[in-house]
C-alpha positions in Angstrom: 182.3 6.9 144.8 182.5 4.2 142.2 180.4 4.7 139.1 178.2 1.7 138.3 179.7 -0.3 135.5 177.5 -0.4 132.4 178.0 -3.0 129.6 179.7 -1.5 126.6 176.9 -2.7 124.4 174.5 -0.6 126.3 176.7 2.5 126.0 177.0 2.0 122.2 173.3 1.6 121.8 172.7 4.7 123.7 175.0 6.6 121.4 173.2 5.5 118.2 170.0 7.6 117.5 166.8 6.0 116.2 166.1 6.0 112.5 164.5 9.0 110.9 160.9 9.1 109.7 160.0 7.8 106.2 159.5 10.2 103.3 156.7 8.8 101.0 156.9 9.2 97.2 153.8 8.4 95.1 154.5 6.3 92.0 153.8 8.4 88.9 154.2 7.4 85.2 155.3 9.6 82.3 158.3 11.8 81.4 158.0 13.9 84.6 157.2 10.9 86.8 159.4 8.3 88.5 157.9 4.9 87.4 158.5 3.0 84.2 158.8 -0.6 82.9 162.1 -2.1 83.9 164.6 -1.7 81.1 162.5 1.0 79.4 162.2 4.7 79.8 159.8 7.2 81.6 158.6 8.4 78.2 157.3 4.9 77.3 154.0 4.2 79.1 152.9 1.2 76.9 153.1 -0.9 80.1 150.0 0.9 81.4 146.3 0.6 80.3 144.3 3.8 79.6 143.9 5.7 82.9 140.8 4.9 84.7 140.5 1.3 83.7 140.5 -1.5 86.2 143.3 -3.5 84.6 141.2 -6.1 82.8 144.2 -7.9 81.2 147.3 -9.7 82.4 149.9 -7.8 80.3 149.4 -4.2 81.4 149.1 -2.3 84.7 145.9 -0.3 85.2 145.9 3.2 86.8 143.0 3.8 89.1 141.7 6.8 91.0 142.2 5.7 94.6 144.6 6.2 97.5 147.5 8.8 97.6 147.2 11.5 94.9 144.2 9.5 93.6 146.6 7.2 91.7 147.3 3.6 92.3 148.7 1.0 89.8 146.8 -2.2 89.7 147.9 -5.6 88.3 145.6 -8.6 88.2 146.8 -12.0 89.1 148.4 -14.0 86.3 146.9 -17.4 85.6 149.6 -18.2 83.1 152.8 -19.8 84.1 155.0 -17.2 82.5 155.4 -13.6 83.7 153.6 -11.4 81.1 153.0 -8.4 83.4 155.9 -5.9 83.1 158.1 -5.4 86.1 158.2 -1.8 87.2 161.0 0.4 88.3 160.4 3.3 90.6 163.4 5.6 90.8 164.2 7.9 93.8 166.5 10.8 92.9 167.9 13.9 94.6 169.0 12.1 97.7 172.0 13.4 99.7 174.9 11.1 100.3 174.2 8.6 103.0 172.7 5.2 103.8 168.9 4.8 103.4 166.3 2.2 104.3 164.0 1.7 101.3 160.3 0.9 101.5 157.5 -0.2 99.1 153.9 0.6 99.8 150.8 -1.3 98.6 147.1 -1.6 99.6 145.1 -4.6 100.7 141.4 -5.1 101.3 141.9 -7.2 104.5 138.2 -7.4 105.4 137.5 -9.4 102.3 139.5 -12.6 102.1 138.1 -13.3 98.6 140.5 -10.6 97.3 144.0 -11.2 98.5 146.2 -8.3 97.4 149.9 -9.1 97.1 153.0 -7.1 96.0 156.2 -8.5 94.7 159.1 -6.1 95.3 162.9 -5.9 95.8 166.1 -4.0 95.2 167.4 -6.2 92.4 165.5 -6.5 89.1 164.1 -10.0 88.4 164.8 -11.2 92.0 161.7 -10.0 93.9 159.9 -11.3 97.0 156.2 -11.6 97.1 154.5 -10.2 100.2 151.0 -10.7 101.6 149.3 -8.9 104.4 148.9 -9.9 108.0 145.3 -11.1 108.6 145.0 -12.6 105.1 145.2 -16.3 104.3 148.7 -17.5 103.4 149.2 -17.7 99.6 151.8 -20.1 98.2 154.9 -18.3 97.2 154.4 -15.3 99.5 155.7 -14.2 102.9 154.2 -12.0 105.6 157.6 -11.3 107.2 158.4 -7.6 107.4 155.0 -6.4 106.3 153.6 -3.7 108.5 150.4 -1.6 108.5 151.5 1.8 107.3 149.3 3.4 110.0 151.9 2.3 112.6 154.8 4.1 110.8 156.1 7.7 111.1 156.2 9.8 107.9 157.8 13.2 107.2 154.9 14.1 104.9 151.1 13.6 104.9 150.2 10.1 103.7 146.8 8.4 103.3 147.0 5.0 105.1 143.3 4.1 105.2 140.5 4.4 102.8 136.8 3.5 102.4 136.1 3.7 106.2 138.7 1.0 106.9 137.8 -1.2 103.9 141.3 -0.7 102.5 144.6 -0.2 104.3 148.1 0.6 103.1 151.0 -1.7 104.1 154.7 -1.2 103.9 157.7 -3.4 103.5 161.2 -2.5 104.4 163.3 -3.8 101.4 166.7 -3.1 102.9 169.4 -0.5 102.7 171.3 1.3 99.9 174.2 3.7 100.1 173.9 6.9 98.0 177.0 8.8 96.8 177.6 11.4 94.2 174.0 12.0 93.4 173.2 8.4 92.5 169.6 7.1 92.2 167.9 4.4 94.2 165.7 2.0 92.4 162.8 -0.1 93.7 161.4 -2.9 91.5 157.8 -4.0 91.7 155.7 -6.8 90.1 152.7 -8.9 90.8 152.4 -12.5 91.7 152.0 -15.2 89.1 149.0 -17.3 90.0 147.4 -16.8 93.5 143.8 -17.5 92.6 140.9 -15.5 91.5 140.7 -12.0 93.1 144.5 -11.8 93.7 145.9 -8.5 92.6 148.5 -5.9 93.3 147.7 -2.3 94.3 151.1 -0.5 94.1 150.9 3.0 95.5 154.5 4.2 96.0 157.8 4.0 97.7 159.6 5.6 100.7 163.1 6.3 101.9 164.4 6.7 105.5 167.8 8.1 106.3 169.9 6.0 108.6 171.6 8.7 110.8 175.3 8.5 111.7 176.1 8.6 115.4 176.6 12.2 116.5 180.0 13.4 117.5 178.5 14.5 120.8 177.3 11.0 121.5 180.7 9.5 120.6 182.5 12.0 122.8 180.2 11.1 125.7 180.9 7.5 125.2 184.6 8.1 125.4 184.2 10.3 128.5 182.3 7.6 130.4 184.9 5.0 129.6 187.7 7.4 130.8 185.8 8.1 134.1 185.4 4.3 134.7 189.1 3.8 134.4 190.0 6.6 136.7 187.7 5.6 139.5 188.5 1.9 139.7 
């Protein structure tokens, strides 16, 4: 009996497992936290207004009692042409060696188009991409590519993805991969959009990481065995 021939690409794909679920980390300021102004230190929280304020200026982030862990950082849109709002760094530590997909998570009030909530984020400081949510009007200088409703994602921990009876939803953006070795940290950089019109703001909640598994030795051995059987039965 001749074994049906399968394309090598199909065999390779079958040997590679799906990505793992995402581990969510809430953004927290202060010496015991993980978020600080880029170039600064965790101990310096001058980038943030007094907790509980609604971020009434364009030079400091406000901390509000919403979403995961009842803490979300809000930045109002900037009407000025220069970037006066501090860029933030959220640092992920304690990762085992390996390759990880990194995510940023933010909130948007998609039922109200008068308040377009936008996040700027990336893996390189000062070189961020601005993202807006599906279902919102397109804002100049932003992209919707890669933005997904967090309710469609799998997490390893319990994560709030909807609030206010569906008034607000959390969205995620996969920012790309980093390789961790020797206990190195992974940094995600976040800012708000300059301009964007009245009501534009950023609600930055946290970040996430997702291990990219290596193909298992069993799967690789199976791939080799199938190839050998094909040669023998020709």
